[in-house]
Biopython code that builds the backbone (N, CA, C, O; Angstrom):
import numpy as np
from Bio.PDB.StructureBuilder import StructureBuilder

atoms = [
    (1, "MET", "N", (0.841, -1.207, 0.000)),
    (1, "MET", "CA", (0.000, 0.000, 0.000)),
    (1, "MET", "C", (0.877, 1.259, 0.000)),
    (1, "MET", "O", (1.808, 1.374, 0.797)),
    (2, "PRO", "N", (0.574, 2.186, -0.889)),
    (2, "PRO", "CA", (1.327, 3.448, -0.879)),
    (2, "PRO", "C", (0.991, 4.261, 0.365)),
    (2, "PRO", "O", (-0.100, 4.148, 0.923)),
    (3, "LEU", "N", (1.936, 5.072, 0.781)),
    (3, "LEU", "CA", (1.700, 5.910, 1.955)),
    (3, "LEU", "C", (0.681, 7.007, 1.655)),
    (3, "LEU", "O", (-0.090, 7.407, 2.527)),
    (4, "TYR", "N", (0.688, 7.484, 0.420)),
    (4, "TYR", "CA", (-0.223, 8.562, 0.046)),
    (4, "TYR", "C", (-1.210, 8.066, -0.997)),
    (4, "TYR", "O", (-0.866, 7.218, -1.820)),
    (5, "PRO", "N", (-2.437, 8.585, -0.975)),
    (5, "PRO", "CA", (-3.374, 8.273, -2.067)),
    (5, "PRO", "C", (-2.819, 8.793, -3.389)),
    (5, "PRO", "O", (-2.151, 9.826, -3.428)),
    (6, "SER", "N", (-3.099, 8.081, -4.450)),
    (6, "SER", "CA", (-2.524, 8.456, -5.746)),
    (6, "SER", "C", (-2.949, 9.864, -6.162)),
    (6, "SER", "O", (-2.183, 10.572, -6.815)),
    (7, "ALA", "N", (-4.156, 10.272, -5.791)),
    (7, "ALA", "CA", (-4.626, 11.609, -6.161)),
    (7, "ALA", "C", (-3.728, 12.676, -5.541)),
    (7, "ALA", "O", (-3.407, 13.678, -6.180)),
    (8, "MET", "N", (-3.326, 12.451, -4.294)),
    (8, "MET", "CA", (-2.453, 13.418, -3.625)),
    (8, "MET", "C", (-1.103, 13.472, -4.329)),
    (8, "MET", "O", (-0.542, 14.549, -4.533)),
    (9, "LEU", "N", (-0.584, 12.301, -4.698)),
    (9, "LEU", "CA", (0.699, 12.261, -5.405)),
    (9, "LEU", "C", (0.582, 12.959, -6.747)),
    (9, "LEU", "O", (1.499, 13.670, -7.159)),
    (10, "ASP", "N", (-0.539, 12.763, -7.435)),
    (10, "ASP", "CA", (-0.738, 13.420, -8.730)),
    (10, "ASP", "C", (-0.719, 14.936, -8.556)),
    (10, "ASP", "O", (-0.112, 15.650, -9.354)),
    (11, "ASP", "N", (-1.384, 15.421, -7.513)),
    (11, "ASP", "CA", (-1.400, 16.863, -7.259)),
    (11, "ASP", "C", (0.008, 17.374, -7.009)),
    (11, "ASP", "O", (0.402, 18.413, -7.540)),
    (12, "GLN", "N", (0.765, 16.642, -6.199)),
    (12, "GLN", "CA", (2.133, 17.072, -5.902)),
    (12, "GLN", "C", (2.975, 17.070, -7.167)),
    (12, "GLN", "O", (3.763, 17.987, -7.398)),
    (13, "PHE", "N", (2.808, 16.037, -7.986)),
    (13, "PHE", "CA", (3.585, 15.945, -9.225)),
    (13, "PHE", "C", (3.233, 17.084, -10.166)),
    (13, "PHE", "O", (4.115, 17.675, -10.789)),
    (14, "ASN", "N", (1.934, 17.396, -10.273)),
    (14, "ASN", "CA", (1.510, 18.492, -11.146)),
    (14, "ASN", "C", (2.078, 19.821, -10.656)),
    (14, "ASN", "O", (2.525, 20.644, -11.455)),
    (15, "THR", "N", (2.058, 20.022, -9.352)),
    (15, "THR", "CA", (2.610, 21.255, -8.785)),
    (15, "THR", "C", (4.096, 21.347, -9.080)),
    (15, "THR", "O", (4.604, 22.408, -9.442)),
    (16, "LEU", "N", (4.792, 20.221, -8.920)),
    (16, "LEU", "CA", (6.230, 20.193, -9.175)),
    (16, "LEU", "C", (6.512, 20.469, -10.649)),
    (16, "LEU", "O", (7.441, 21.206, -10.979)),
    (17, "SER", "N", (5.715, 19.881, -11.529)),
    (17, "SER", "CA", (5.906, 20.082, -12.968)),
    (17, "SER", "C", (5.713, 21.556, -13.327)),
    (17, "SER", "O", (6.482, 22.121, -14.105)),
    (18, "GLU", "N", (4.681, 22.166, -12.753)),
    (18, "GLU", "CA", (4.433, 23.579, -13.032)),
    (18, "GLU", "C", (5.603, 24.431, -12.547)),
    (18, "GLU", "O", (6.028, 25.361, -13.232)),
    (19, "SER", "N", (6.114, 24.112, -11.373)),
    (19, "SER", "CA", (7.248, 24.867, -10.832)),
    (19, "SER", "C", (8.463, 24.730, -11.741)),
    (19, "SER", "O", (9.182, 25.701, -11.980)),
    (20, "LEU", "N", (8.690, 23.514, -12.249)),
    (20, "LEU", "CA", (9.830, 23.289, -13.134)),
    (20, "LEU", "C", (9.665, 24.076, -14.427)),
    (20, "LEU", "O", (10.633, 24.639, -14.939)),
    (21, "LYS", "N", (8.448, 24.119, -14.957)),
    (21, "LYS", "CA", (8.206, 24.872, -16.194)),
    (21, "LYS", "C", (8.522, 26.342, -15.972)),
    (21, "LYS", "O", (9.190, 26.973, -16.791)),
    (22, "VAL", "N", (8.039, 26.884, -14.859)),
    (22, "VAL", "CA", (8.283, 28.294, -14.545)),
    (22, "VAL", "C", (9.776, 28.544, -14.398)),
    (22, "VAL", "O", (10.298, 29.549, -14.879)),
    (23, "LEU", "N", (10.461, 27.616, -13.726)),
    (23, "LEU", "CA", (11.900, 27.756, -13.517)),
    (23, "LEU", "C", (12.638, 27.735, -14.850)),
    (23, "LEU", "O", (13.552, 28.531, -15.070)),
    (24, "GLN", "N", (12.245, 26.827, -15.739)),
    (24, "GLN", "CA", (12.892, 26.738, -17.051)),
    (24, "GLN", "C", (12.677, 28.022, -17.839)),
    (24, "GLN", "O", (13.598, 28.514, -18.491)),
    (25, "GLU", "N", (11.464, 28.567, -17.783)),
    (25, "GLU", "CA", (11.188, 29.816, -18.492)),
    (25, "GLU", "C", (12.051, 30.943, -17.926)),
    (25, "GLU", "O", (12.576, 31.767, -18.675)),
    (26, "SER", "N", (12.193, 30.975, -16.614)),
    (26, "SER", "CA", (13.017, 32.007, -15.981)),
    (26, "SER", "C", (14.465, 31.875, -16.423)),
    (26, "SER", "O", (15.124, 32.877, -16.698)),
    (27, "MET", "N", (14.965, 30.647, -16.493)),
    (27, "MET", "CA", (16.344, 30.420, -16.925)),
    (27, "MET", "C", (16.532, 30.890, -18.364)),
    (27, "MET", "O", (17.550, 31.501, -18.691)),
    (28, "LYS", "N", (15.559, 30.608, -19.222)),
    (28, "LYS", "CA", (15.651, 31.037, -20.624)),
    (28, "LYS", "C", (15.725, 32.554, -20.704)),
    (28, "LYS", "O", (16.518, 33.106, -21.466)),
    (29, "GLU", "N", (14.888, 33.227, -19.906)),
    (29, "GLU", "CA", (14.885, 34.685, -19.922)),
    (29, "GLU", "C", (16.220, 35.230, -19.432)),
    (29, "GLU", "O", (16.750, 36.185, -20.000)),
    (30, "LEU", "N", (16.767, 34.624, -18.373)),
    (30, "LEU", "CA", (18.061, 35.076, -17.854)),
    (30, "LEU", "C", (19.145, 34.909, -18.905)),
    (30, "LEU", "O", (19.964, 35.807, -19.102)),
    (31, "GLN", "N", (19.156, 33.772, -19.578)),
    (31, "GLN", "CA", (20.170, 33.523, -20.604)),
    (31, "GLN", "C", (20.013, 34.512, -21.753)),
    (31, "GLN", "O", (21.007, 35.005, -22.284)),
    (32, "ALA", "N", (18.777, 34.805, -22.139)),
    (32, "ALA", "CA", (18.531, 35.750, -23.226)),
    (32, "ALA", "C", (19.015, 37.148, -22.827)),
    (32, "ALA", "O", (19.551, 37.885, -23.654)),
    (33, "ASN", "N", (18.820, 37.503, -21.554)),
    (33, "ASN", "CA", (19.240, 38.823, -21.087)),
    (33, "ASN", "C", (20.753, 38.940, -21.005)),
    (33, "ASN", "O", (21.299, 40.040, -21.106)),
    (34, "ASN", "N", (21.436, 37.813, -20.823)),
    (34, "ASN", "CA", (22.894, 37.850, -20.673)),
    (34, "ASN", "C", (23.607, 37.984, -22.013)),
    (34, "ASN", "O", (24.799, 38.287, -22.042)),
    (35, "LYS", "N", (22.903, 37.764, -23.123)),
    (35, "LYS", "CA", (23.555, 37.840, -24.435)),
    (35, "LYS", "C", (23.871, 39.289, -24.795)),
    (35, "LYS", "O", (24.422, 39.553, -25.864)),
]
sb = StructureBuilder()
sb.init_structure("model")
sb.init_model(0)
sb.init_chain("A")
sb.init_seg("    ")
for serial, (resi, resn, name, xyz) in enumerate(atoms, 1):
    if name == "N":
        sb.init_residue(resn, " ", resi, " ")
    sb.init_atom(name, np.array(xyz, "f"), 0.0, 1.0, " ", f" {name:<3s}", serial, name[0])
structure = sb.get_structure()
Protein backbone atom coordinates (compact mmCIF):
# COMPACT_ATOMS: atom_id res chain seq x y z
CA MET A 1 0.00 0.00 0.00
CA PRO A 2 1.33 3.45 -0.88
CA LEU A 3 1.70 5.91 1.95
CA TYR A 4 -0.22 8.56 0.05
CA PRO A 5 -3.37 8.27 -2.07
CA SER A 6 -2.52 8.46 -5.75
CA ALA A 7 -4.63 11.61 -6.16
CA MET A 8 -2.45 13.42 -3.63
CA LEU A 9 0.70 12.26 -5.40
CA ASP A 10 -0.74 13.42 -8.73
CA ASP A 11 -1.40 16.86 -7.26
CA GLN A 12 2.13 17.07 -5.90
CA PHE A 13 3.58 15.94 -9.22
CA ASN A 14 1.51 18.49 -11.15
CA THR A 15 2.61 21.25 -8.79
CA LEU A 16 6.23 20.19 -9.18
CA SER A 17 5.91 20.08 -12.97
CA GLU A 18 4.43 23.58 -13.03
CA SER A 19 7.25 24.87 -10.83
CA LEU A 20 9.83 23.29 -13.13
CA LYS A 21 8.21 24.87 -16.19
CA VAL A 22 8.28 28.29 -14.55
CA LEU A 23 11.90 27.76 -13.52
CA GLN A 24 12.89 26.74 -17.05
CA GLU A 25 11.19 29.82 -18.49
CA SER A 26 13.02 32.01 -15.98
CA MET A 27 16.34 30.42 -16.92
CA LYS A 28 15.65 31.04 -20.62
CA GLU A 29 14.89 34.69 -19.92
CA LEU A 30 18.06 35.08 -17.85
CA GLN A 31 20.17 33.52 -20.60
CA ALA A 32 18.53 35.75 -23.23
CA ASN A 33 19.24 38.82 -21.09
CA ASN A 34 22.89 37.85 -20.67
CA LYS A 35 23.55 37.84 -24.43
